[in-house]
C-alpha positions as CSV (number, residue, x, y, z in Angstrom):
1,X,-59.6,28.7,-15.3
2,X,-57.9,27.8,-11.5
3,X,-54.1,29.0,-11.1
4,X,-52.1,26.3,-10.0
5,X,-48.9,28.4,-10.1
6,X,-48.1,28.3,-6.3
7,X,-47.8,25.1,-6.8
8,X,-44.6,25.0,-8.5
9,X,-43.1,27.9,-6.5
10,X,-43.5,25.6,-3.3
11,X,-40.3,24.5,-1.6
12,X,-39.6,21.1,-2.4
13,X,-38.6,19.5,0.9
14,X,-35.8,16.9,0.0
15,X,-33.9,13.7,2.4
16,X,-30.7,12.9,3.0
17,X,-30.0,8.9,1.9
18,X,-26.9,7.1,2.3
19,X,-25.0,5.5,-0.9
20,X,-22.1,2.9,-1.0
21,X,-19.6,3.3,-3.0
22,X,-17.7,0.4,-3.3
23,X,-16.1,-2.1,-2.3
24,X,-15.3,-4.9,-5.1
25,X,-14.9,-8.2,-5.0
26,X,-12.8,-9.0,-2.1
27,X,-10.2,-11.1,-4.3
28,X,-9.3,-7.9,-6.4
29,X,-6.8,-5.4,-5.0
30,X,-7.5,-1.4,-4.7
31,X,-11.1,-2.2,-2.5
32,X,-12.4,0.4,-0.6
33,X,-15.8,1.2,0.7
34,X,-17.1,4.9,0.3
35,X,-20.1,5.4,2.5
36,X,-21.4,9.4,1.0
37,X,-24.7,11.2,2.7
38,X,-26.1,12.7,-0.3
39,X,-28.9,15.5,-0.6
40,X,-30.0,14.7,-4.2
41,X,-26.8,14.7,-6.3
42,X,-25.0,17.1,-3.8
43,X,-22.6,15.0,-1.3
44,X,-22.8,16.2,2.2
45,X,-20.5,13.7,3.9
46,X,-18.1,11.1,3.1
47,X,-17.3,8.3,5.0
48,X,-14.4,5.7,4.2
49,X,-14.1,2.6,5.3
50,X,-10.8,0.7,5.1
51,X,-9.7,-3.1,5.8
52,X,-10.6,-5.0,3.0
53,X,-7.5,-6.1,2.1
54,X,-5.6,-5.8,5.4
55,X,-2.4,-8.4,5.5
56,X,-0.8,-8.0,8.7
57,X,2.6,-6.6,7.3
58,X,3.7,-5.1,10.5
59,X,3.2,-7.6,12.5
60,X,5.0,-10.0,9.8
61,X,7.6,-8.2,9.8
62,X,8.3,-8.5,13.6
63,X,8.4,-12.3,12.5
64,X,11.5,-11.7,9.6
65,X,14.6,-10.8,9.3
66,X,15.5,-6.9,8.3
67,X,16.3,-8.2,5.0
68,X,13.5,-10.8,4.2
69,X,10.9,-7.9,5.9
70,X,11.8,-5.2,3.3
71,X,10.2,-6.8,0.5
72,X,7.1,-6.6,2.1
73,X,6.7,-3.3,1.2
74,X,6.5,-3.9,-2.3
75,X,3.1,-4.9,-1.9
76,X,2.2,-2.0,0.0
77,X,2.2,1.1,-2.7
78,X,2.8,-1.7,-5.1
79,X,3.3,1.3,-7.5
80,X,6.1,2.6,-5.9
81,X,8.1,-0.5,-4.9
82,X,11.7,0.5,-5.4
83,X,10.8,3.5,-3.4
84,X,9.2,1.5,-0.4
85,X,12.2,-0.7,-0.7
86,X,14.9,1.8,-0.9
87,X,13.3,3.6,2.5
88,X,13.6,-0.1,4.8
89,X,17.5,0.1,2.8
90,X,18.2,3.5,4.1
91,X,16.9,2.8,7.7
92,X,19.3,-0.4,8.2
93,X,22.2,1.7,6.7
94,X,21.7,4.2,8.7
95,X,21.2,1.9,12.0
96,X,24.3,-0.3,11.3
97,X,26.4,2.3,9.5
98,X,26.8,0.5,6.4
99,X,28.1,2.8,3.3
100,X,27.0,2.5,0.3
101,X,29.2,2.9,-3.0
102,X,28.5,5.8,-5.4
103,X,27.1,3.5,-8.1
104,X,24.8,1.8,-6.3
105,X,23.5,5.3,-5.1
106,X,22.7,6.3,-8.9
107,X,21.0,3.5,-9.9
108,X,19.1,3.2,-7.0
109,X,17.5,6.8,-7.8
110,X,17.4,6.5,-11.4
111,X,15.0,3.4,-10.4
112,X,13.3,6.0,-8.4
113,X,12.6,8.4,-10.7
114,X,11.8,5.7,-13.5
115,X,9.3,4.1,-10.9
116,X,7.9,7.9,-10.3
117,X,7.1,8.4,-13.8
118,X,5.6,4.7,-14.3
119,X,3.1,6.0,-11.4
120,X,2.1,9.1,-13.0
121,X,1.2,7.5,-16.5
122,X,-0.3,4.9,-15.1
123,X,-2.2,8.1,-13.0
124,X,-2.6,10.4,-15.6
125,X,-4.1,7.5,-17.7
126,X,-6.4,6.2,-15.4
127,X,-7.3,10.1,-14.2
128,X,-8.5,10.5,-17.6
129,X,-10.6,7.9,-17.7
130,X,-12.4,8.7,-14.3
131,X,-13.4,11.4,-16.2
132,X,-14.7,10.0,-19.2
133,X,-11.9,9.8,-21.4
134,X,-10.8,6.3,-22.4
135,X,-7.9,7.1,-25.3
136,X,-5.0,8.6,-22.2
137,X,-5.7,5.2,-20.3
138,X,-4.0,3.2,-23.5
139,X,-1.1,5.8,-24.3
140,X,-0.3,6.0,-20.2
141,X,0.0,2.0,-19.9
142,X,1.9,2.1,-23.8
143,X,4.8,4.4,-22.4
144,X,4.8,3.0,-18.8
145,X,5.4,-0.7,-20.3
146,X,8.7,0.5,-22.1
147,X,10.1,1.6,-18.7
148,X,8.9,-1.6,-17.3
149,X,11.1,-3.7,-19.9
150,X,14.0,-1.8,-18.7
151,X,12.8,-2.8,-15.0
152,X,12.0,-6.6,-16.1
153,X,15.9,-6.6,-17.8
154,X,18.0,-5.4,-14.8
155,X,15.7,-6.6,-12.1
156,X,14.0,-10.0,-13.4
157,X,10.5,-8.7,-12.4
158,X,8.0,-5.7,-13.5
159,X,6.1,-4.7,-10.8
160,X,7.6,-6.1,-7.3
161,X,11.2,-5.4,-7.7
162,X,12.5,-6.2,-4.4
163,X,16.2,-5.0,-6.1
164,X,17.1,-2.5,-3.9
165,X,19.0,-3.8,-1.0
166,X,21.3,-3.1,2.6
167,X,24.4,-1.9,1.1
168,X,23.7,-0.8,-2.4
169,X,21.6,-2.8,-5.3
170,X,20.6,-6.5,-5.9
171,X,23.3,-6.7,-8.9
172,X,24.8,-4.1,-11.5
173,X,22.8,-2.8,-14.5
174,X,23.2,-4.5,-18.1
175,X,26.1,-2.7,-20.4
176,X,23.1,-1.1,-22.6
177,X,21.2,0.2,-19.5
178,X,22.3,3.7,-19.6
179,X,21.5,3.8,-23.8
180,X,17.9,2.1,-23.4
181,X,17.2,4.5,-20.4
182,X,18.1,7.9,-22.7
183,X,16.1,6.2,-25.4
184,X,13.1,5.7,-23.0
185,X,13.5,9.1,-21.9
186,X,13.7,10.7,-25.4
187,X,10.6,9.0,-26.2
188,X,8.6,10.5,-22.8
189,X,9.6,13.6,-22.8
190,X,8.0,14.1,-26.9
191,X,5.1,12.0,-25.5
192,X,4.6,14.5,-23.0
193,X,3.4,17.0,-25.5
194,X,0.9,14.7,-26.5
195,X,-1.0,14.2,-22.9
196,X,-1.1,18.5,-23.2
197,X,-2.8,18.1,-26.3
198,X,-4.9,15.5,-25.5
199,X,-6.0,16.1,-21.6
200,X,-3.9,19.2,-20.3
201,X,-5.4,21.8,-23.0
202,X,-8.7,20.2,-23.5
203,X,-11.9,22.6,-22.2
204,X,-14.2,19.7,-20.8
205,X,-11.1,18.4,-18.6
206,X,-10.4,21.7,-17.6
207,X,-13.9,22.4,-16.9
208,X,-14.4,19.1,-15.0
209,X,-11.1,19.7,-12.6
210,X,-10.9,23.5,-12.3
211,X,-12.5,24.9,-8.7
212,X,-13.2,21.7,-7.9
213,X,-12.4,19.5,-5.2
214,X,-10.9,22.6,-3.3
215,X,-8.2,21.6,-0.3
216,X,-7.0,24.6,1.5
217,X,-3.0,25.0,2.4
218,X,-4.1,25.0,6.4
219,X,-6.5,21.7,6.1
220,X,-4.1,19.6,4.0
221,X,-1.2,20.4,6.4
222,X,-4.0,19.7,9.6
223,X,-4.7,16.1,7.6
224,X,-1.2,15.2,7.3
225,X,-1.2,15.2,3.6
226,X,1.8,14.8,1.7
227,X,3.2,14.5,-2.1
228,X,1.4,15.9,-5.2
229,X,-2.2,16.6,-2.9
230,X,-0.2,18.9,-0.5
231,X,1.8,20.7,-2.8
232,X,-0.9,21.3,-4.9
233,X,-2.4,23.3,-2.0
234,X,0.6,25.4,-1.7
235,X,2.8,23.0,1.0
236,X,6.4,22.6,0.7
237,X,6.9,18.7,1.8
238,X,9.3,17.1,-1.1
239,X,11.4,14.9,1.3
240,X,14.3,15.3,-1.6
241,X,14.8,18.5,-1.1
242,X,14.4,18.8,2.6
243,X,15.6,15.4,3.9
244,X,17.7,14.5,0.7
245,X,19.3,10.8,0.2
246,X,22.2,9.0,-1.5
247,X,22.9,12.2,-3.2
248,X,19.6,14.2,-4.2
249,X,21.3,17.5,-2.5
250,X,23.5,17.0,-5.5
251,X,21.1,17.2,-8.1
252,X,19.4,20.4,-9.6
253,X,15.3,20.2,-9.6
254,X,12.5,22.1,-8.7
255,X,10.2,20.9,-6.1
256,X,6.5,21.7,-8.1
257,X,4.2,23.7,-5.8
258,X,1.0,24.9,-6.7
259,X,-1.3,27.2,-4.6
260,X,-4.5,26.4,-6.6
261,X,-5.6,24.0,-4.0
262,X,-8.5,22.6,-6.8
263,X,-8.2,18.7,-9.0
264,X,-6.6,20.8,-11.7
265,X,-3.7,22.0,-9.3
266,X,-3.1,18.7,-8.5
267,X,-3.1,17.2,-12.0
268,X,-0.7,19.8,-13.2
269,X,1.5,19.0,-9.8
270,X,1.8,15.8,-11.0
271,X,2.6,16.6,-14.6
272,X,5.5,18.9,-13.9
273,X,6.7,16.3,-12.0
274,X,7.2,14.0,-14.7
275,X,9.4,16.5,-16.4
276,X,11.4,16.9,-13.0
277,X,11.7,12.9,-12.6
278,X,13.6,13.1,-16.4
279,X,15.5,15.9,-15.7
280,X,17.0,14.0,-12.3
281,X,17.6,11.1,-14.1
282,X,19.1,12.8,-17.4
283,X,21.9,14.1,-14.3
284,X,22.5,11.0,-13.2
285,X,22.9,9.2,-16.5
286,X,25.6,12.0,-17.5
287,X,27.7,11.6,-14.6
288,X,27.3,7.8,-14.2
289,X,30.1,6.1,-11.9
290,X,31.5,3.5,-11.9
291,X,32.4,0.8,-9.7
292,X,30.6,-1.6,-6.8
293,X,27.4,-1.8,-6.4
294,X,26.8,-3.5,-3.3
295,X,28.5,-3.3,0.1
296,X,29.5,-6.7,1.8
297,X,27.2,-7.2,4.5
298,X,26.8,-10.3,6.9
299,X,24.1,-12.6,6.0
300,X,22.4,-12.5,9.5
301,X,21.8,-8.7,10.2
302,X,21.7,-7.4,13.8
303,X,20.6,-4.3,14.3
304,X,21.8,-2.1,17.7
305,X,19.4,-1.7,20.0
306,X,17.3,1.8,19.7
307,X,14.6,3.5,17.8
308,X,15.6,4.7,14.1
309,X,13.0,6.6,11.6
310,X,13.8,7.0,7.5
311,X,11.7,8.8,5.0
312,X,11.4,9.1,1.4
313,X,9.4,10.7,-1.3
314,X,7.5,8.1,-3.0
315,X,5.1,9.0,-6.0
316,X,2.6,10.1,-3.6
317,X,4.2,11.6,-0.8
318,X,6.1,10.8,2.4
319,X,6.8,7.1,3.4
320,X,8.2,7.3,7.0
321,X,9.9,3.7,8.5
322,X,9.9,3.6,12.2
323,X,12.0,1.2,13.8
324,X,12.6,-0.6,17.4
325,X,15.4,-2.8,17.3
326,X,16.4,-4.6,20.6
327,X,19.7,-6.2,19.2
328,X,18.5,-9.3,17.7
329,X,17.9,-10.4,14.3
330,X,14.5,-9.4,13.8
331,X,12.8,-5.9,14.3
332,X,11.1,-5.2,17.7
333,X,8.8,-3.3,15.7
334,X,8.1,-1.6,12.2
335,X,5.8,0.5,11.7
336,X,4.9,2.1,8.3
337,X,4.0,6.2,7.5
338,X,2.4,5.7,4.1
339,X,1.2,8.5,1.9
340,X,-2.1,7.1,1.1
341,X,-3.2,6.7,4.0
342,X,-2.9,10.4,5.3
343,X,-4.2,11.4,1.8
344,X,-7.3,9.4,2.0
345,X,-8.4,12.2,5.0
346,X,-8.9,14.4,2.4
347,X,-11.4,13.0,0.5
348,X,-14.0,14.3,3.1
349,X,-12.8,17.7,3.1
350,X,-12.5,17.8,-0.7
351,X,-15.8,16.6,-1.5
352,X,-18.3,18.2,0.2
353,X,-20.8,20.4,-1.4
354,X,-19.6,18.7,-4.6
355,X,-21.9,16.4,-7.0
356,X,-21.3,12.9,-7.2
357,X,-19.7,13.1,-10.6
358,X,-17.6,15.7,-9.6
359,X,-16.4,13.8,-6.4
360,X,-15.4,10.9,-8.6
361,X,-13.2,13.5,-10.7
362,X,-11.7,14.7,-7.2
363,X,-11.0,11.2,-6.2
364,X,-9.1,10.3,-9.0
365,X,-6.6,13.3,-8.6
366,X,-5.8,12.3,-5.1
367,X,-4.0,8.7,-6.8
368,X,-5.0,6.6,-4.1
369,X,-3.0,3.2,-4.0
370,X,-5.3,1.2,-1.2
371,X,-3.0,-1.5,-0.6
372,X,-0.7,1.6,0.9
373,X,-3.7,1.9,3.4
374,X,-4.1,-1.7,4.5
375,X,-1.1,-2.5,6.4
């Protein structure tokens, strides 16, 4: 009988092909198109396409007053609305020499860290679901909703709060604010143990993330990555430590740095950051000051002519606000340096060589909010 074994030993030649991942319908938020070049199931190149939900926020700011333009930032990274508003308020206060009451500073930082918690909780649930676990998504939202209840009760809104203003905060918190926050923190600390039992200690999740989506320190720096993405590659970049604002320099907390560089390291960094946020809030509640919550300022602000810059640490990294003032009641130019835009540059670096399924897992650990890119 004729031997056909040589047929099976011949090398199979394959051709690369391009797959479009997204976009979804333009009426939805979070629209991103990934142009992935594949060789079979292996990713060879990734080209992200933006602009599907561009709203002209920076240009709109040139036609609004300084107070009004602040609230457009809530619509960029809508999971860090408090912190975005905080950055703009700090910039205006720096430019105009406005002093903020101590009670307002404490409220701002508590709201910022609660916002960071809600963002990481949503990320934890969606990250697990992207890898195949459904239950964590509901548990993450369960805990997040309780914090959003506090936001709603004290600010009137749950997502785009518009609460932090130049000079302080819009209004004082409710009398039961401290006790309500303490109760929430107690529950979240206990529930983090449940998170670890379900996902952190899960063998399948570890197998899907360890050694997957590697981003080395030098590449992270060259791409301008910040936040948990950079810190998971060993980069020291926490703005709260390097350039503290509104009292972070008085608080004791750790900058979580992990040199692993893979999807697992990015997961671990965010999990530890949740615990650090709880620790920060507890310190603020233990020394919660009395007094005014807002410095009286003019109805129409005119910022002295010049160039100004302010940075803060959002849930996804450094948000920088650059402003040029010509001395009028409207900014001549407002430019936002958003963390998600810079972190998106890491997609190609971490994705090359991965299988298509692992690409989804790696992108989940970057934690992208698309409106933060399209401005």
